[in-house]
C-alpha positions as CSV (number, residue, x, y, z in Angstrom):
1,X,0.0,0.0,0.0
2,X,1.5,3.3,-1.0
3,X,1.6,5.5,2.1
4,X,1.9,9.3,2.1
5,X,3.5,11.0,5.1
6,X,2.4,14.6,5.6
7,X,5.2,16.2,7.4
8,X,3.6,19.5,8.5
9,X,2.6,21.5,11.6
10,X,-0.3,23.0,9.6
11,X,-1.6,26.2,11.1
12,X,-1.5,25.9,14.9
13,X,-4.7,27.1,16.5
14,X,-6.9,26.9,13.4
15,X,-8.8,23.7,12.7
16,X,-10.4,25.2,9.6
17,X,-7.0,26.0,8.1
18,X,-5.6,22.6,9.0
19,X,-8.5,20.9,7.3
20,X,-7.6,22.9,4.1
21,X,-4.0,21.8,4.4
22,X,-5.1,18.2,4.9
23,X,-7.5,18.3,1.9
24,X,-4.8,19.7,-0.4
25,X,-2.3,17.1,0.7
26,X,-4.9,14.3,0.3
27,X,-5.4,15.4,-3.3
28,X,-1.7,15.3,-4.0
29,X,-1.3,12.0,-2.3
30,X,-4.2,10.4,-4.2
31,X,-2.8,11.7,-7.5
32,X,0.5,10.0,-6.7
33,X,-1.3,6.7,-6.1
34,X,-1.4,6.7,-2.3
35,X,-4.0,4.6,-0.6
36,X,-3.2,6.1,2.9
37,X,-2.3,9.6,4.2
38,X,-0.8,10.0,7.7
39,X,-0.5,13.3,9.5
40,X,1.6,14.4,12.5
41,X,0.5,14.4,16.2
42,X,-2.3,16.9,17.0
43,X,-2.4,18.0,13.4
44,X,-5.9,19.3,13.4
45,X,-5.3,21.9,16.2
46,X,-1.5,22.3,16.6
47,X,0.6,21.0,19.5
48,X,2.0,23.9,21.5
49,X,-1.3,25.9,21.8
50,X,-1.7,25.9,25.6
51,X,-5.3,26.0,26.9
52,X,-6.6,26.1,23.3
53,X,-6.2,22.4,23.4
54,X,-9.1,22.1,25.7
55,X,-11.2,24.7,23.7
56,X,-10.6,23.0,20.4
57,X,-10.9,19.4,21.5
58,X,-13.8,17.5,19.8
59,X,-15.4,14.1,20.1
60,X,-14.2,11.3,17.8
61,X,-17.4,11.8,15.8
62,X,-17.4,15.7,15.9
63,X,-17.5,18.3,13.2
64,X,-13.8,18.0,12.4
65,X,-14.0,14.3,12.1
66,X,-16.9,14.6,9.7
67,X,-14.8,17.0,7.6
68,X,-11.9,14.5,7.5
69,X,-14.2,11.6,6.5
70,X,-15.5,13.8,3.6
71,X,-11.9,14.5,2.5
72,X,-11.0,10.8,2.6
73,X,-14.1,9.9,0.6
74,X,-13.7,12.7,-1.9
75,X,-10.1,11.8,-2.7
76,X,-10.5,8.0,-2.3
77,X,-7.8,7.3,0.2
78,X,-7.6,6.4,3.9
79,X,-6.5,9.1,6.4
80,X,-4.9,8.8,9.8
81,X,-4.9,12.2,11.7
82,X,-3.9,13.4,15.1
83,X,-6.3,15.5,17.2
84,X,-7.3,16.3,20.8
85,X,-10.3,14.1,21.6
86,X,-13.0,15.2,24.0
87,X,-14.9,12.5,25.9
88,X,-17.1,14.1,28.4
89,X,-14.9,16.2,30.7
90,X,-11.8,14.3,29.6
91,X,-9.4,15.2,26.8
92,X,-7.1,12.6,25.2
93,X,-4.3,13.0,22.7
94,X,-5.7,10.8,19.9
95,X,-5.2,9.5,16.4
96,X,-8.2,8.4,14.2
97,X,-8.1,6.2,11.1
98,X,-10.8,6.6,8.5
99,X,-11.2,4.5,5.3
100,X,-11.2,5.6,1.7
101,X,-15.0,5.6,1.8
102,X,-15.1,7.8,4.9
103,X,-15.8,5.1,7.5
104,X,-14.2,5.6,10.9
105,X,-12.1,2.4,11.5
106,X,-10.1,2.9,14.7
107,X,-9.2,5.5,17.3
108,X,-6.2,5.4,19.6
109,X,-5.6,7.5,22.7
110,X,-1.9,8.1,23.5
111,X,-0.9,5.8,26.4
112,X,2.4,7.4,27.4
113,X,2.3,11.2,27.9
114,X,5.6,13.1,27.4
115,X,6.5,15.9,29.7
116,X,4.6,18.4,31.8
117,X,2.8,20.0,28.9
118,X,1.1,16.8,27.9
119,X,0.4,15.6,31.4
120,X,-1.2,19.0,32.2
121,X,-3.6,18.9,29.2
122,X,-4.4,15.2,28.6
123,X,-5.4,12.0,30.2
124,X,-3.5,8.9,29.1
125,X,-5.3,6.2,27.2
126,X,-5.3,2.6,28.5
127,X,-5.5,0.4,25.3
128,X,-2.0,-0.4,24.0
129,X,-3.1,-2.2,20.9
130,X,-5.6,-0.6,18.5
131,X,-5.9,-2.0,15.0
132,X,-8.0,-2.0,11.9
133,X,-7.9,-3.9,8.6
134,X,-7.0,-1.8,5.5
135,X,-6.4,-3.0,2.0
136,X,-5.2,-6.4,3.2
137,X,-2.9,-5.1,5.9
138,X,-3.4,-5.0,9.7
139,X,-2.8,-1.4,10.6
140,X,-2.0,-0.4,14.2
141,X,-2.0,3.0,15.8
142,X,0.3,4.7,18.2
143,X,1.4,8.3,19.0
144,X,4.9,9.6,19.4
145,X,6.3,8.6,22.8
146,X,4.3,5.4,22.7
147,X,6.7,3.9,20.1
148,X,9.7,4.5,22.4
149,X,8.6,1.8,24.7
150,X,9.6,-1.6,23.3
151,X,6.8,-3.4,25.1
152,X,4.3,-1.3,23.3
153,X,5.5,-2.2,19.8
154,X,6.1,-5.8,20.7
155,X,2.5,-6.0,21.8
156,X,1.5,-4.9,18.3
157,X,3.8,-7.4,16.7
158,X,2.3,-10.3,18.7
159,X,-1.2,-9.0,17.8
160,X,-0.3,-9.2,14.1
161,X,0.2,-5.5,13.2
162,X,1.7,-5.2,9.7
163,X,1.9,-1.4,9.4
164,X,2.2,0.8,12.5
165,X,1.1,4.4,12.1
166,X,2.8,6.8,14.5
167,X,1.9,10.5,14.3
168,X,4.5,12.4,16.3
169,X,5.7,15.7,17.6
170,X,9.4,14.8,17.8
171,X,11.5,17.7,19.1
172,X,15.1,18.7,19.3
173,X,17.4,17.2,20.6
174,X,15.7,13.8,20.3
175,X,16.1,13.3,16.5
176,X,17.9,10.0,17.1
177,X,14.4,8.5,17.6
178,X,13.5,9.1,14.0
179,X,16.9,8.4,12.7
180,X,17.7,5.2,14.6
181,X,15.1,4.0,17.1
182,X,12.2,3.7,14.6
183,X,14.0,1.6,12.0
184,X,15.2,-0.7,14.8
185,X,11.7,-1.0,16.2
186,X,10.5,-2.0,12.7
187,X,13.3,-4.6,12.3
188,X,13.0,-6.2,15.8
189,X,9.2,-6.4,15.5
190,X,9.0,-7.3,11.8
191,X,6.6,-4.6,10.6
192,X,6.5,-1.4,8.7
193,X,6.4,1.8,10.8
194,X,5.2,5.2,9.5
195,X,6.5,7.9,11.8
196,X,5.2,11.3,10.8
197,X,6.5,14.5,12.5
198,X,5.8,18.1,12.8
199,X,8.4,20.8,11.7
200,X,9.6,24.2,12.9
201,X,9.2,26.0,16.2
202,X,6.0,26.1,18.2
203,X,6.2,27.9,21.5
204,X,9.1,26.3,23.5
205,X,9.4,23.4,21.1
206,X,11.5,22.9,17.9
207,X,10.2,20.0,15.9
208,X,12.8,18.3,13.8
209,X,10.9,16.6,10.9
210,X,12.7,13.5,9.6
211,X,9.5,11.6,9.1
212,X,10.1,8.1,7.8
213,X,8.5,4.9,6.6
214,X,10.8,2.1,8.0
215,X,10.6,-1.5,6.7
216,X,10.9,-4.8,8.5
217,X,14.6,-4.9,7.3
218,X,15.3,-1.8,9.3
219,X,15.7,0.3,6.1
220,X,13.9,3.6,5.6
221,X,11.8,3.5,2.5
222,X,11.3,7.2,2.7
223,X,12.9,9.9,4.8
224,X,11.8,13.6,4.9
225,X,14.1,16.5,5.7
226,X,13.5,19.3,8.1
227,X,10.9,21.3,6.2
228,X,7.2,20.8,5.3
229,X,7.0,17.9,2.9
230,X,4.8,15.1,1.5
231,X,6.8,11.9,1.1
232,X,5.5,8.6,-0.2
233,X,6.7,5.0,0.1
234,X,5.2,1.5,-0.2
235,X,4.3,-1.0,2.5
236,X,4.7,-4.3,0.6
237,X,3.0,-7.3,2.1
238,X,5.1,-9.7,-0.1
239,X,8.4,-8.3,1.3
240,X,6.9,-8.3,4.8
241,X,6.0,-12.0,4.5
242,X,9.4,-12.9,3.2
243,X,11.1,-10.9,6.0
244,X,9.1,-12.6,8.7
245,X,10.0,-16.0,7.2
246,X,13.7,-15.2,7.3
247,X,13.9,-13.3,10.6
248,X,13.6,-15.5,13.7
249,X,13.1,-12.8,16.3
250,X,9.5,-13.4,17.1
251,X,9.8,-17.2,16.8
252,X,12.9,-17.4,19.1
253,X,11.3,-15.5,21.9
254,X,11.3,-17.2,25.4
255,X,8.4,-15.5,27.2
256,X,8.9,-17.6,30.3
257,X,12.1,-15.7,31.0
258,X,10.5,-12.3,30.8
259,X,8.3,-12.3,33.8
260,X,10.4,-9.7,35.6
261,X,9.5,-7.1,32.9
262,X,6.0,-6.8,34.4
């Protein structure tokens, strides 16, 4: 499945403008043959927007979600987008996946919150593995810091995730996560990982870009730079099956030895 990574911070504080950016990117991605478009973390609102997070948060089936489903259906490609999700009085840092016909397929709430900013504005989710079937692939969802915990990604591997989507807000000086950690996660868990970052400065944060689609061989199929960019690469189920056949990591596990981990 050709996958488009929208490396962009959009227009922080304006959902309407970010929906326009998303629609334009969806058109370009579809024209290039993509079946899936993935945005950065909190793309619909912006990341470093303070108390506007609470003001702009919407339910998973809110007006912004309806606009994204219309975009997906109009361009004929699936979309995974980051947004602040309101559920009653609670706000989560979430990513939602919608299909090419506009059906909402899955919604993940970030389980590992990073730093005081996130802990002040969000409640952590409690489901480590959220998946959906998309064009013959089992697609899993995570957000940013979630992927830095090996137990999280291994849980997805054991649940059969083929392509893990990770909207992120990766900031300086942690660019080694995009450069090194994500390809290693893909290799050790035998899956594709689409890691999609923000760029530029927002408030106290400087986002480093470097979005990547890493394959099960640990090689980046696509790698963005430090500016706004739309990059595309393929998640190939044939290569994935061959890699899993040849790589013994998951078969050679000895779970009985790992009890101390929990």
